[in-house]
PDB file of the backbone (N, CA, C, O) and the ligand in Angstrom, with CONECT records:
HET     ZN  A 101       1
ATOM      1  N   MET A   1    -126.162  27.938-132.461  1.00  0.00           N
ATOM      2  CA  MET A   1    -127.011  28.852-133.251  1.00  0.00           C
ATOM      3  C   MET A   1    -127.883  29.680-132.314  1.00  0.00           C
ATOM      4  O   MET A   1    -128.592  29.132-131.470  1.00  0.00           O
ATOM      5  N   LYS A   2    -127.828  30.986-132.462  1.00  0.00           N
ATOM      6  CA  LYS A   2    -128.690  31.867-131.673  1.00  0.00           C
ATOM      7  C   LYS A   2    -130.055  31.968-132.335  1.00  0.00           C
ATOM      8  O   LYS A   2    -130.175  31.912-133.559  1.00  0.00           O
ATOM      9  N   LEU A   3    -131.089  32.118-131.501  1.00  0.00           N
ATOM     10  CA  LEU A   3    -132.451  32.223-132.017  1.00  0.00           C
ATOM     11  C   LEU A   3    -132.963  33.652-131.877  1.00  0.00           C
ATOM     12  O   LEU A   3    -132.647  34.345-130.910  1.00  0.00           O
ATOM     13  N   TYR A   4    -133.746  34.075-132.839  1.00  0.00           N
ATOM     14  CA  TYR A   4    -134.296  35.425-132.854  1.00  0.00           C
ATOM     15  C   TYR A   4    -135.786  35.351-133.181  1.00  0.00           C
ATOM     16  O   TYR A   4    -136.251  34.360-133.745  1.00  0.00           O
ATOM     17  N   PRO A   5    -136.539  36.404-132.826  1.00  0.00           N
ATOM     18  CA  PRO A   5    -137.963  36.407-133.186  1.00  0.00           C
ATOM     19  C   PRO A   5    -138.142  36.197-134.687  1.00  0.00           C
ATOM     20  O   PRO A   5    -137.416  36.773-135.497  1.00  0.00           O
ATOM     21  N   MET A   6    -139.115  35.364-135.044  1.00  0.00           N
ATOM     22  CA  MET A   6    -139.316  35.013-136.451  1.00  0.00           C
ATOM     23  C   MET A   6    -139.545  36.250-137.300  1.00  0.00           C
ATOM     24  O   MET A   6    -139.058  36.329-138.428  1.00  0.00           O
ATOM     25  N   ILE A   7    -140.285  37.222-136.768  1.00  0.00           N
ATOM     26  CA  ILE A   7    -140.607  38.417-137.564  1.00  0.00           C
ATOM     27  C   ILE A   7    -139.326  39.175-137.928  1.00  0.00           C
ATOM     28  O   ILE A   7    -139.224  39.738-139.018  1.00  0.00           O
ATOM     29  N   ASP A   8    -138.356  39.187-137.019  1.00  0.00           N
ATOM     30  CA  ASP A   8    -137.090  39.863-137.314  1.00  0.00           C
ATOM     31  C   ASP A   8    -136.324  39.131-138.413  1.00  0.00           C
ATOM     32  O   ASP A   8    -135.715  39.751-139.284  1.00  0.00           O
ATOM     33  N   CYS A   9    -136.368  37.790-138.354  1.00  0.00           N
ATOM     34  CA  CYS A   9    -135.681  36.995-139.383  1.00  0.00           C
ATOM     35  C   CYS A   9    -136.317  37.229-140.752  1.00  0.00           C
ATOM     36  O   CYS A   9    -135.619  37.363-141.757  1.00  0.00           O
ATOM     37  N   ILE A  10    -137.647  37.277-140.779  1.00  0.00           N
ATOM     38  CA  ILE A  10    -138.344  37.466-142.055  1.00  0.00           C
ATOM     39  C   ILE A  10    -138.043  38.846-142.624  1.00  0.00           C
ATOM     40  O   ILE A  10    -137.754  38.996-143.812  1.00  0.00           O
ATOM     41  N   ARG A  11    -138.115  39.853-141.754  1.00  0.00           N
ATOM     42  CA  ARG A  11    -137.851  41.229-142.213  1.00  0.00           C
ATOM     43  C   ARG A  11    -136.459  41.349-142.811  1.00  0.00           C
ATOM     44  O   ARG A  11    -136.248  42.051-143.800  1.00  0.00           O
ATOM     45  N   ARG A  12    -135.509  40.647-142.189  1.00  0.00           N
ATOM     46  CA  ARG A  12    -134.127  40.730-142.656  1.00  0.00           C
ATOM     47  C   ARG A  12    -133.944  39.924-143.943  1.00  0.00           C
ATOM     48  O   ARG A  12    -133.213  40.345-144.840  1.00  0.00           O
ATOM     49  N   ALA A  13    -134.609  38.764-144.037  1.00  0.00           N
ATOM     50  CA  ALA A  13    -134.377  37.861-145.170  1.00  0.00           C
ATOM     51  C   ALA A  13    -135.123  38.298-146.429  1.00  0.00           C
ATOM     52  O   ALA A  13    -134.676  38.032-147.544  1.00  0.00           O
ATOM     53  N   GLU A  14    -136.263  38.971-146.247  1.00  0.00           N
ATOM     54  CA  GLU A  14    -137.127  39.278-147.392  1.00  0.00           C
ATOM     55  C   GLU A  14    -136.423  40.016-148.534  1.00  0.00           C
ATOM     56  O   GLU A  14    -136.526  39.588-149.684  1.00  0.00           O
ATOM     57  N   PRO A  15    -135.710  41.115-148.250  1.00  0.00           N
ATOM     58  CA  PRO A  15    -135.061  41.817-149.361  1.00  0.00           C
ATOM     59  C   PRO A  15    -134.056  40.946-150.101  1.00  0.00           C
ATOM     60  O   PRO A  15    -133.866  41.108-151.307  1.00  0.00           O
ATOM     61  N   PHE A  16    -133.408  40.022-149.390  1.00  0.00           N
ATOM     62  CA  PHE A  16    -132.444  39.127-150.044  1.00  0.00           C
ATOM     63  C   PHE A  16    -133.157  38.099-150.910  1.00  0.00           C
ATOM     64  O   PHE A  16    -132.697  37.766-152.002  1.00  0.00           O
ATOM     65  N   MET A  17    -134.306  37.589-150.404  1.00  0.00           N
ATOM     66  CA  MET A  17    -135.087  36.632-151.200  1.00  0.00           C
ATOM     67  C   MET A  17    -135.595  37.301-152.474  1.00  0.00           C
ATOM     68  O   MET A  17    -135.628  36.690-153.542  1.00  0.00           O
ATOM     69  N   ASP A  18    -135.995  38.585-152.340  1.00  0.00           N
ATOM     70  CA  ASP A  18    -136.468  39.337-153.513  1.00  0.00           C
ATOM     71  C   ASP A  18    -135.383  39.441-154.569  1.00  0.00           C
ATOM     72  O   ASP A  18    -135.674  39.536-155.761  1.00  0.00           O
ATOM     73  N   LYS A  19    -134.116  39.423-154.122  1.00  0.00           N
ATOM     74  CA  LYS A  19    -132.993  39.545-155.063  1.00  0.00           C
ATOM     75  C   LYS A  19    -132.480  38.179-155.497  1.00  0.00           C
ATOM     76  O   LYS A  19    -131.428  38.084-156.128  1.00  0.00           O
ATOM     77  N   GLY A  20    -133.217  37.118-155.162  1.00  0.00           N
ATOM     78  CA  GLY A  20    -132.866  35.804-155.675  1.00  0.00           C
ATOM     79  C   GLY A  20    -132.102  34.918-154.720  1.00  0.00           C
ATOM     80  O   GLY A  20    -131.692  33.820-155.096  1.00  0.00           O
ATOM     81  N   ALA A  21    -131.900  35.365-153.493  1.00  0.00           N
ATOM     82  CA  ALA A  21    -131.205  34.517-152.524  1.00  0.00           C
ATOM     83  C   ALA A  21    -132.109  33.371-152.088  1.00  0.00           C
ATOM     84  O   ALA A  21    -133.334  33.473-152.145  1.00  0.00           O
ATOM     85  N   THR A  22    -131.492  32.287-151.655  1.00  0.00           N
ATOM     86  CA  THR A  22    -132.228  31.138-151.148  1.00  0.00           C
ATOM     87  C   THR A  22    -132.074  31.091-149.642  1.00  0.00           C
ATOM     88  O   THR A  22    -130.961  31.118-149.116  1.00  0.00           O
ATOM     89  N   VAL A  23    -133.216  31.019-148.946  1.00  0.00           N
ATOM     90  CA  VAL A  23    -133.203  31.072-147.490  1.00  0.00           C
ATOM     91  C   VAL A  23    -133.898  29.835-146.928  1.00  0.00           C
ATOM     92  O   VAL A  23    -135.011  29.499-147.333  1.00  0.00           O
ATOM     93  N   TYR A  24    -133.229  29.161-145.991  1.00  0.00           N
ATOM     94  CA  TYR A  24    -133.835  28.025-145.298  1.00  0.00           C
ATOM     95  C   TYR A  24    -133.975  28.364-143.817  1.00  0.00           C
ATOM     96  O   TYR A  24    -132.992  28.657-143.137  1.00  0.00           O
ATOM     97  N   GLN A  25    -135.217  28.317-143.330  1.00  0.00           N
ATOM     98  CA  GLN A  25    -135.463  28.573-141.917  1.00  0.00           C
ATOM     99  C   GLN A  25    -134.830  27.479-141.066  1.00  0.00           C
ATOM    100  O   GLN A  25    -134.869  26.303-141.427  1.00  0.00           O
ATOM    101  N   GLN A  26    -134.254  27.864-139.948  1.00  0.00           N
ATOM    102  CA  GLN A  26    -133.648  26.897-139.031  1.00  0.00           C
ATOM    103  C   GLN A  26    -134.176  27.133-137.631  1.00  0.00           C
ATOM    104  O   GLN A  26    -134.447  28.269-137.244  1.00  0.00           O
ATOM    105  N   PHE A  27    -134.322  26.056-136.871  1.00  0.00           N
ATOM    106  CA  PHE A  27    -134.766  26.194-135.480  1.00  0.00           C
ATOM    107  C   PHE A  27    -134.125  25.086-134.661  1.00  0.00           C
ATOM    108  O   PHE A  27    -133.531  24.151-135.198  1.00  0.00           O
ATOM    109  N   LEU A  28    -134.258  25.215-133.355  1.00  0.00           N
ATOM    110  CA  LEU A  28    -133.749  24.185-132.454  1.00  0.00           C
ATOM    111  C   LEU A  28    -134.938  23.448-131.856  1.00  0.00           C
ATOM    112  O   LEU A  28    -135.891  24.069-131.385  1.00  0.00           O
ATOM    113  N   CYS A  29    -134.877  22.116-131.876  1.00  0.00           N
ATOM    114  CA  CYS A  29    -135.935  21.310-131.276  1.00  0.00           C
ATOM    115  C   CYS A  29    -136.044  21.645-129.791  1.00  0.00           C
ATOM    116  O   CYS A  29    -135.045  21.628-129.071  1.00  0.00           O
ATOM    117  N   ALA A  30    -137.264  21.951-129.334  1.00  0.00           N
ATOM    118  CA  ALA A  30    -137.468  22.321-127.935  1.00  0.00           C
ATOM    119  C   ALA A  30    -137.313  21.120-127.011  1.00  0.00           C
ATOM    120  O   ALA A  30    -137.144  21.285-125.803  1.00  0.00           O
ATOM    121  N   SER A  31    -137.370  19.915-127.567  1.00  0.00           N
ATOM    122  CA  SER A  31    -137.271  18.710-126.753  1.00  0.00           C
ATOM    123  C   SER A  31    -135.841  18.185-126.664  1.00  0.00           C
ATOM    124  O   SER A  31    -135.309  18.014-125.567  1.00  0.00           O
ATOM    125  N   CYS A  32    -135.213  17.925-127.828  1.00  0.00           N
ATOM    126  CA  CYS A  32    -133.885  17.298-127.808  1.00  0.00           C
ATOM    127  C   CYS A  32    -132.765  18.266-128.175  1.00  0.00           C
ATOM    128  O   CYS A  32    -131.588  17.932-128.040  1.00  0.00           O
ATOM    129  N   GLY A  33    -133.124  19.469-128.639  1.00  0.00           N
ATOM    130  CA  GLY A  33    -132.105  20.474-128.923  1.00  0.00           C
ATOM    131  C   GLY A  33    -131.444  20.346-130.281  1.00  0.00           C
ATOM    132  O   GLY A  33    -130.520  21.098-130.589  1.00  0.00           O
ATOM    133  N   ALA A  34    -131.905  19.392-131.110  1.00  0.00           N
ATOM    134  CA  ALA A  34    -131.292  19.202-132.419  1.00  0.00           C
ATOM    135  C   ALA A  34    -131.560  20.415-133.313  1.00  0.00           C
ATOM    136  O   ALA A  34    -132.654  20.979-133.308  1.00  0.00           O
ATOM    137  N   LYS A  35    -130.533  20.801-134.080  1.00  0.00           N
ATOM    138  CA  LYS A  35    -130.690  21.904-135.033  1.00  0.00           C
ATOM    139  C   LYS A  35    -131.409  21.374-136.262  1.00  0.00           C
ATOM    140  O   LYS A  35    -130.990  20.378-136.852  1.00  0.00           O
ATOM    141  N   GLN A  36    -132.476  22.028-136.644  1.00  0.00           N
ATOM    142  CA  GLN A  36    -133.304  21.580-137.749  1.00  0.00           C
ATOM    143  C   GLN A  36    -133.331  22.634-138.852  1.00  0.00           C
ATOM    144  O   GLN A  36    -133.381  23.833-138.579  1.00  0.00           O
ATOM    145  N   THR A  37    -133.296  22.170-140.103  1.00  0.00           N
ATOM    146  CA  THR A  37    -133.392  23.065-141.255  1.00  0.00           C
ATOM    147  C   THR A  37    -134.605  22.661-142.077  1.00  0.00           C
ATOM    148  O   THR A  37    -134.769  21.487-142.409  1.00  0.00           O
ATOM    149  N   MET A  38    -135.451  23.623-142.406  1.00  0.00           N
ATOM    150  CA  MET A  38    -136.643  23.332-143.203  1.00  0.00           C
ATOM    151  C   MET A  38    -136.250  22.907-144.621  1.00  0.00           C
ATOM    152  O   MET A  38    -135.268  23.392-145.183  1.00  0.00           O
ATOM    153  N   ASP A  39    -137.039  21.992-145.181  1.00  0.00           N
ATOM    154  CA  ASP A  39    -136.770  21.514-146.538  1.00  0.00           C
ATOM    155  C   ASP A  39    -137.165  22.544-147.596  1.00  0.00           C
ATOM    156  O   ASP A  39    -136.544  22.635-148.655  1.00  0.00           O
ATOM    157  N   GLU A  40    -138.201  23.313-147.295  1.00  0.00           N
ATOM    158  CA  GLU A  40    -138.739  24.248-148.280  1.00  0.00           C
ATOM    159  C   GLU A  40    -138.024  25.588-148.189  1.00  0.00           C
ATOM    160  O   GLU A  40    -137.946  26.197-147.122  1.00  0.00           O
ATOM    161  N   ALA A  41    -137.501  26.037-149.333  1.00  0.00           N
ATOM    162  CA  ALA A  41    -136.760  27.294-149.359  1.00  0.00           C
ATOM    163  C   ALA A  41    -137.700  28.489-149.329  1.00  0.00           C
ATOM    164  O   ALA A  41    -138.834  28.424-149.804  1.00  0.00           O
ATOM    165  N   ASN A  42    -137.207  29.569-148.765  1.00  0.00           N
ATOM    166  CA  ASN A  42    -137.890  30.867-148.779  1.00  0.00           C
ATOM    167  C   ASN A  42    -139.271  30.832-148.146  1.00  0.00           C
ATOM    168  O   ASN A  42    -140.170  31.567-148.556  1.00  0.00           O
ATOM    169  N   LYS A  43    -139.436  29.972-147.143  1.00  0.00           N
ATOM    170  CA  LYS A  43    -140.688  29.925-146.392  1.00  0.00           C
ATOM    171  C   LYS A  43    -140.373  29.853-144.905  1.00  0.00           C
ATOM    172  O   LYS A  43    -139.429  29.188-144.479  1.00  0.00           O
ATOM    173  N   PHE A  44    -141.184  30.551-144.135  1.00  0.00           N
ATOM    174  CA  PHE A  44    -141.037  30.522-142.681  1.00  0.00           C
ATOM    175  C   PHE A  44    -142.279  29.900-142.063  1.00  0.00           C
ATOM    176  O   PHE A  44    -143.405  30.270-142.397  1.00  0.00           O
ATOM    177  N   PHE A  45    -142.064  28.959-141.166  1.00  0.00           N
ATOM    178  CA  PHE A  45    -143.159  28.205-140.569  1.00  0.00           C
ATOM    179  C   PHE A  45    -143.285  28.542-139.089  1.00  0.00           C
ATOM    180  O   PHE A  45    -142.288  28.821-138.423  1.00  0.00           O
ATOM    181  N   ALA A  46    -144.523  28.516-138.573  1.00  0.00           N
ATOM    182  CA  ALA A  46    -144.782  28.847-137.168  1.00  0.00           C
ATOM    183  C   ALA A  46    -144.419  27.691-136.252  1.00  0.00           C
ATOM    184  O   ALA A  46    -144.197  27.882-135.057  1.00  0.00           O
ATOM    185  N   ALA A  47    -144.360  26.478-136.823  1.00  0.00           N
ATOM    186  CA  ALA A  47    -144.027  25.302-136.026  1.00  0.00           C
ATOM    187  C   ALA A  47    -143.232  24.332-136.887  1.00  0.00           C
ATOM    188  O   ALA A  47    -143.317  24.366-138.115  1.00  0.00           O
ATOM    189  N   GLY A  48    -142.458  23.469-136.239  1.00  0.00           N
ATOM    190  CA  GLY A  48    -141.658  22.503-136.983  1.00  0.00           C
ATOM    191  C   GLY A  48    -141.518  21.203-136.222  1.00  0.00           C
ATOM    192  O   GLY A  48    -141.442  21.183-134.994  1.00  0.00           O
ATOM    193  N   ILE A  49    -141.485  20.109-136.985  1.00  0.00           N
ATOM    194  CA  ILE A  49    -141.333  18.775-136.395  1.00  0.00           C
ATOM    195  C   ILE A  49    -139.857  18.389-136.440  1.00  0.00           C
ATOM    196  O   ILE A  49    -139.192  18.550-137.464  1.00  0.00           O
ATOM    197  N   CYS A  50    -139.360  17.885-135.331  1.00  0.00           N
ATOM    198  CA  CYS A  50    -137.965  17.456-135.253  1.00  0.00           C
ATOM    199  C   CYS A  50    -137.789  16.135-136.002  1.00  0.00           C
ATOM    200  O   CYS A  50    -138.553  15.190-135.805  1.00  0.00           O
ATOM    201  N   GLU A  51    -136.761  16.081-136.872  1.00  0.00           N
ATOM    202  CA  GLU A  51    -136.501  14.863-137.637  1.00  0.00           C
ATOM    203  C   GLU A  51    -135.880  13.784-136.761  1.00  0.00           C
ATOM    204  O   GLU A  51    -135.915  12.604-137.110  1.00  0.00           O
ATOM    205  N   ARG A  52    -135.314  14.181-135.629  1.00  0.00           N
ATOM    206  CA  ARG A  52    -134.648  13.210-134.769  1.00  0.00           C
ATOM    207  C   ARG A  52    -135.629  12.568-133.793  1.00  0.00           C
ATOM    208  O   ARG A  52    -135.668  11.344-133.662  1.00  0.00           O
ATOM    209  N   CYS A  53    -136.442  13.416-133.093  1.00  0.00           N
ATOM    210  CA  CYS A  53    -137.288  12.863-132.030  1.00  0.00           C
ATOM    211  C   CYS A  53    -138.786  13.012-132.282  1.00  0.00           C
ATOM    212  O   CYS A  53    -139.593  12.456-131.537  1.00  0.00           O
ATOM    213  N   GLY A  54    -139.168  13.761-133.329  1.00  0.00           N
ATOM    214  CA  GLY A  54    -140.583  13.871-133.665  1.00  0.00           C
ATOM    215  C   GLY A  54    -141.351  14.921-132.886  1.00  0.00           C
ATOM    216  O   GLY A  54    -142.547  15.109-133.106  1.00  0.00           O
ATOM    217  N   HIS A  55    -140.669  15.611-131.973  1.00  0.00           N
ATOM    218  CA  HIS A  55    -141.329  16.641-131.179  1.00  0.00           C
ATOM    219  C   HIS A  55    -141.670  17.844-132.054  1.00  0.00           C
ATOM    220  O   HIS A  55    -140.895  18.238-132.926  1.00  0.00           O
ATOM    221  N   GLN A  56    -142.863  18.425-131.797  1.00  0.00           N
ATOM    222  CA  GLN A  56    -143.225  19.647-132.527  1.00  0.00           C
ATOM    223  C   GLN A  56    -142.848  20.870-131.708  1.00  0.00           C
ATOM    224  O   GLN A  56    -143.266  21.021-130.560  1.00  0.00           O
ATOM    225  N   THR A  57    -142.052  21.739-132.317  1.00  0.00           N
ATOM    226  CA  THR A  57    -141.601  22.959-131.635  1.00  0.00           C
ATOM    227  C   THR A  57    -142.413  24.150-132.109  1.00  0.00           C
ATOM    228  O   THR A  57    -142.644  24.314-133.307  1.00  0.00           O
ATOM    229  N   ASN A  58    -142.844  24.977-131.177  1.00  0.00           N
ATOM    230  CA  ASN A  58    -143.529  26.224-131.492  1.00  0.00           C
ATOM    231  C   ASN A  58    -142.464  27.272-131.828  1.00  0.00           C
ATOM    232  O   ASN A  58    -141.894  27.903-130.938  1.00  0.00           O
ATOM    233  N   ILE A  59    -142.207  27.445-133.125  1.00  0.00           N
ATOM    234  CA  ILE A  59    -141.119  28.331-133.548  1.00  0.00           C
ATOM    235  C   ILE A  59    -141.477  29.789-133.297  1.00  0.00           C
ATOM    236  O   ILE A  59    -140.608  30.618-133.025  1.00  0.00           O
ATOM    237  N   LEU A  60    -142.772  30.092-133.393  1.00  0.00           N
ATOM    238  CA  LEU A  60    -143.211  31.462-133.126  1.00  0.00           C
ATOM    239  C   LEU A  60    -142.805  31.874-131.717  1.00  0.00           C
ATOM    240  O   LEU A  60    -142.373  33.005-131.494  1.00  0.00           O
ATOM    241  N   ALA A  61    -142.945  30.959-130.774  1.00  0.00           N
ATOM    242  CA  ALA A  61    -142.622  31.260-129.384  1.00  0.00           C
ATOM    243  C   ALA A  61    -141.122  31.136-129.128  1.00  0.00           C
ATOM    244  O   ALA A  61    -140.553  31.926-128.375  1.00  0.00           O
ATOM    245  N   ALA A  62    -140.480  30.146-129.753  1.00  0.00           N
ATOM    246  CA  ALA A  62    -139.084  29.835-129.433  1.00  0.00           C
ATOM    247  C   ALA A  62    -138.094  30.697-130.207  1.00  0.00           C
ATOM    248  O   ALA A  62    -136.966  30.904-129.760  1.00  0.00           O
ATOM    249  N   GLY A  63    -138.516  31.202-131.373  1.00  0.00           N
ATOM    250  CA  GLY A  63    -137.595  31.940-132.216  1.00  0.00           C
ATOM    251  C   GLY A  63    -136.906  31.018-133.201  1.00  0.00           C
ATOM    252  O   GLY A  63    -137.013  29.795-133.101  1.00  0.00           O
ATOM    253  N   CYS A  64    -136.200  31.604-134.148  1.00  0.00           N
ATOM    254  CA  CYS A  64    -135.554  30.797-135.186  1.00  0.00           C
ATOM    255  C   CYS A  64    -134.360  31.559-135.752  1.00  0.00           C
ATOM    256  O   CYS A  64    -133.984  32.625-135.265  1.00  0.00           O
ATOM    257  N   ASN A  65    -133.791  30.986-136.776  1.00  0.00           N
ATOM    258  CA  ASN A  65    -132.724  31.629-137.519  1.00  0.00           C
ATOM    259  C   ASN A  65    -132.863  31.141-138.954  1.00  0.00           C
ATOM    260  O   ASN A  65    -133.857  30.499-139.294  1.00  0.00           O
ATOM    261  N   TYR A  66    -131.899  31.432-139.786  1.00  0.00           N
ATOM    262  CA  TYR A  66    -131.961  30.938-141.162  1.00  0.00           C
ATOM    263  C   TYR A  66    -130.560  30.808-141.725  1.00  0.00           C
ATOM    264  O   TYR A  66    -129.601  31.392-141.221  1.00  0.00           O
ATOM    265  N   ALA A  67    -130.474  30.019-142.790  1.00  0.00           N
ATOM    266  CA  ALA A  67    -129.256  29.962-143.585  1.00  0.00           C
ATOM    267  C   ALA A  67    -129.593  30.596-144.922  1.00  0.00           C
ATOM    268  O   ALA A  67    -130.511  30.159-145.615  1.00  0.00           O
ATOM    269  N   LEU A  68    -128.858  31.611-145.272  1.00  0.00           N
ATOM    270  CA  LEU A  68    -129.125  32.352-146.498  1.00  0.00           C
ATOM    271  C   LEU A  68    -127.997  32.095-147.492  1.00  0.00           C
ATOM    272  O   LEU A  68    -126.821  32.249-147.164  1.00  0.00           O
ATOM    273  N   TYR A  69    -128.366  31.702-148.705  1.00  0.00           N
ATOM    274  CA  TYR A  69    -127.371  31.435-149.739  1.00  0.00           C
ATOM    275  C   TYR A  69    -127.594  32.397-150.890  1.00  0.00           C
ATOM    276  O   TYR A  69    -128.707  32.510-151.406  1.00  0.00           O
ATOM    277  N   SER A  70    -126.552  33.081-151.289  1.00  0.00           N
ATOM    278  CA  SER A  70    -126.679  34.080-152.334  1.00  0.00           C
ATOM    279  C   SER A  70    -125.444  34.037-153.222  1.00  0.00           C
ATOM    280  O   SER A  70    -124.316  33.950-152.735  1.00  0.00           O
ATOM    281  N   GLN A  71    -125.671  34.101-154.534  1.00  0.00           N
ATOM    282  CA  GLN A  71    -124.552  34.146-155.471  1.00  0.00           C
ATOM    283  C   GLN A  71    -124.237  35.588-155.793  1.00  0.00           C
ATOM    284  O   GLN A  71    -125.063  36.291-156.375  1.00  0.00           O
ATOM    285  N   ILE A  72    -123.045  36.038-155.421  1.00  0.00           N
ATOM    286  CA  ILE A  72    -122.648  37.399-155.759  1.00  0.00           C
ATOM    287  C   ILE A  72    -121.344  37.301-156.527  1.00  0.00           C
ATOM    288  O   ILE A  72    -120.314  36.902-155.983  1.00  0.00           O
ATOM    289  N   GLY A  73    -121.402  37.671-157.801  1.00  0.00           N
ATOM    290  CA  GLY A  73    -120.203  37.611-158.631  1.00  0.00           C
ATOM    291  C   GLY A  73    -119.642  36.208-158.714  1.00  0.00           C
ATOM    292  O   GLY A  73    -118.426  36.026-158.768  1.00  0.00           O
ATOM    293  N   GLY A  74    -120.528  35.197-158.727  1.00  0.00           N
ATOM    294  CA  GLY A  74    -120.081  33.822-158.865  1.00  0.00           C
ATOM    295  C   GLY A  74    -119.594  33.207-157.565  1.00  0.00           C
ATOM    296  O   GLY A  74    -119.209  32.038-157.536  1.00  0.00           O
ATOM    297  N   ILE A  75    -119.608  33.986-156.487  1.00  0.00           N
ATOM    298  CA  ILE A  75    -119.176  33.464-155.187  1.00  0.00           C
ATOM    299  C   ILE A  75    -120.413  33.164-154.343  1.00  0.00           C
ATOM    300  O   ILE A  75    -121.309  33.999-154.218  1.00  0.00           O
ATOM    301  N   LEU A  76    -120.452  31.972-153.771  1.00  0.00           N
ATOM    302  CA  LEU A  76    -121.589  31.597-152.938  1.00  0.00           C
ATOM    303  C   LEU A  76    -121.389  32.155-151.529  1.00  0.00           C
ATOM    304  O   LEU A  76    -120.433  31.816-150.831  1.00  0.00           O
ATOM    305  N   ILE A  77    -122.309  33.008-151.145  1.00  0.00           N
ATOM    306  CA  ILE A  77    -122.274  33.617-149.810  1.00  0.00           C
ATOM    307  C   ILE A  77    -123.256  32.869-148.920  1.00  0.00           C
ATOM    308  O   ILE A  77    -124.388  32.608-149.326  1.00  0.00           O
ATOM    309  N   GLU A  78    -122.830  32.525-147.714  1.00  0.00           N
ATOM    310  CA  GLU A  78    -123.748  31.937-146.743  1.00  0.00           C
ATOM    311  C   GLU A  78    -123.736  32.799-145.494  1.00  0.00           C
ATOM    312  O   GLU A  78    -122.674  33.142-144.974  1.00  0.00           O
ATOM    313  N   GLU A  79    -124.932  33.148-145.013  1.00  0.00           N
ATOM    314  CA  GLU A  79    -124.952  33.915-143.774  1.00  0.00           C
ATOM    315  C   GLU A  79    -126.158  33.543-142.938  1.00  0.00           C
ATOM    316  O   GLU A  79    -127.150  33.011-143.437  1.00  0.00           O
ATOM    317  N   HIS A  80    -126.050  33.835-141.665  1.00  0.00           N
ATOM    318  CA  HIS A  80    -127.138  33.599-140.724  1.00  0.00           C
ATOM    319  C   HIS A  80    -127.563  34.935-140.135  1.00  0.00           C
ATOM    320  O   HIS A  80    -126.808  35.908-140.126  1.00  0.00           O
ATOM    321  N   PHE A  81    -128.788  34.947-139.649  1.00  0.00           N
ATOM    322  CA  PHE A  81    -129.290  36.175-139.056  1.00  0.00           C
ATOM    323  C   PHE A  81    -128.482  36.531-137.818  1.00  0.00           C
ATOM    324  O   PHE A  81    -128.261  35.685-136.952  1.00  0.00           O
ATOM    325  N   VAL A  82    -128.043  37.777-137.733  1.00  0.00           N
ATOM    326  CA  VAL A  82    -127.446  38.285-136.503  1.00  0.00           C
ATOM    327  C   VAL A  82    -128.113  39.611-136.184  1.00  0.00           C
ATOM    328  O   VAL A  82    -128.439  40.400-137.071  1.00  0.00           O
ATOM    329  N   GLU A  83    -128.304  39.828-134.909  1.00  0.00           N
ATOM    330  CA  GLU A  83    -128.955  41.055-134.489  1.00  0.00           C
ATOM    331  C   GLU A  83    -128.029  42.229-134.765  1.00  0.00           C
ATOM    332  O   GLU A  83    -126.834  42.171-134.478  1.00  0.00           O
ATOM    333  N   VAL A  84    -128.592  43.298-135.327  1.00  0.00           N
ATOM    334  CA  VAL A  84    -127.804  44.492-135.579  1.00  0.00           C
ATOM    335  C   VAL A  84    -127.887  45.394-134.357  1.00  0.00           C
ATOM    336  O   VAL A  84    -128.968  45.686-133.846  1.00  0.00           O
ATOM    337  N   ASP A  85    -126.724  45.824-133.906  1.00  0.00           N
ATOM    338  CA  ASP A  85    -126.689  46.708-132.738  1.00  0.00           C
ATOM    339  C   ASP A  85    -126.947  48.135-133.197  1.00  0.00           C
ATOM    340  O   ASP A  85    -126.156  48.691-133.958  1.00  0.00           O
ATOM    341  N   PRO A  86    -128.060  48.742-132.736  1.00  0.00           N
ATOM    342  CA  PRO A  86    -128.396  50.102-133.191  1.00  0.00           C
ATOM    343  C   PRO A  86    -127.334  51.125-132.797  1.00  0.00           C
ATOM    344  O   PRO A  86    -127.266  52.212-133.372  1.00  0.00           O
ATOM    345  N   ALA A  87    -126.509  50.771-131.817  1.00  0.00           N
ATOM    346  CA  ALA A  87    -125.469  51.710-131.372  1.00  0.00           C
ATOM    347  C   ALA A  87    -124.205  51.580-132.218  1.00  0.00           C
ATOM    348  O   ALA A  87    -123.237  52.311-132.012  1.00  0.00           O
ATOM    349  N   ASP A  88    -124.219  50.637-133.181  1.00  0.00           N
ATOM    350  CA  ASP A  88    -123.040  50.430-134.025  1.00  0.00           C
ATOM    351  C   ASP A  88    -122.766  51.692-134.843  1.00  0.00           C
ATOM    352  O   ASP A  88    -123.619  52.104-135.629  1.00  0.00           O
ATOM    353  N   PRO A  89    -121.596  52.316-134.678  1.00  0.00           N
ATOM    354  CA  PRO A  89    -121.317  53.568-135.401  1.00  0.00           C
ATOM    355  C   PRO A  89    -121.186  53.367-136.906  1.00  0.00           C
ATOM    356  O   PRO A  89    -121.197  54.343-137.656  1.00  0.00           O
ATOM    357  N   ALA A  90    -121.061  52.109-137.370  1.00  0.00           N
ATOM    358  CA  ALA A  90    -120.918  51.853-138.807  1.00  0.00           C
ATOM    359  C   ALA A  90    -122.248  52.012-139.536  1.00  0.00           C
ATOM    360  O   ALA A  90    -122.273  52.078-140.765  1.00  0.00           O
ATOM    361  N   LEU A  91    -123.340  52.074-138.804  1.00  0.00           N
ATOM    362  CA  LEU A  91    -124.653  52.175-139.448  1.00  0.00           C
ATOM    363  C   LEU A  91    -124.994  53.636-139.764  1.00  0.00           C
ATOM    364  O   LEU A  91    -126.062  53.917-140.309  1.00  0.00           O
TER     365      LEU A  91
HETATM  366 ZN    ZN A 101    -135.970  16.708-131.266  1.00  0.00          ZN2+
END
């Protein structure tokens, strides 16, 4: 899982949350490297405790990602934050 600045993740996730998508913030433990998913949906936290080793990670400094779940036409879509390349001609 790649990590991105939290503000970028929030900016990207917000319009989807407004449309009813469910978003879970994810981060990597700075101590043991375990991938962690927050229990609370549609909230972003500045820090997180690792469920495996108990270490507190500064997510603001380390960056994060998210798992986004959205129902479109009865199909469950799951996506993670990816950086958009401004040079992409499709934009
Ligand atoms: Zn850990």
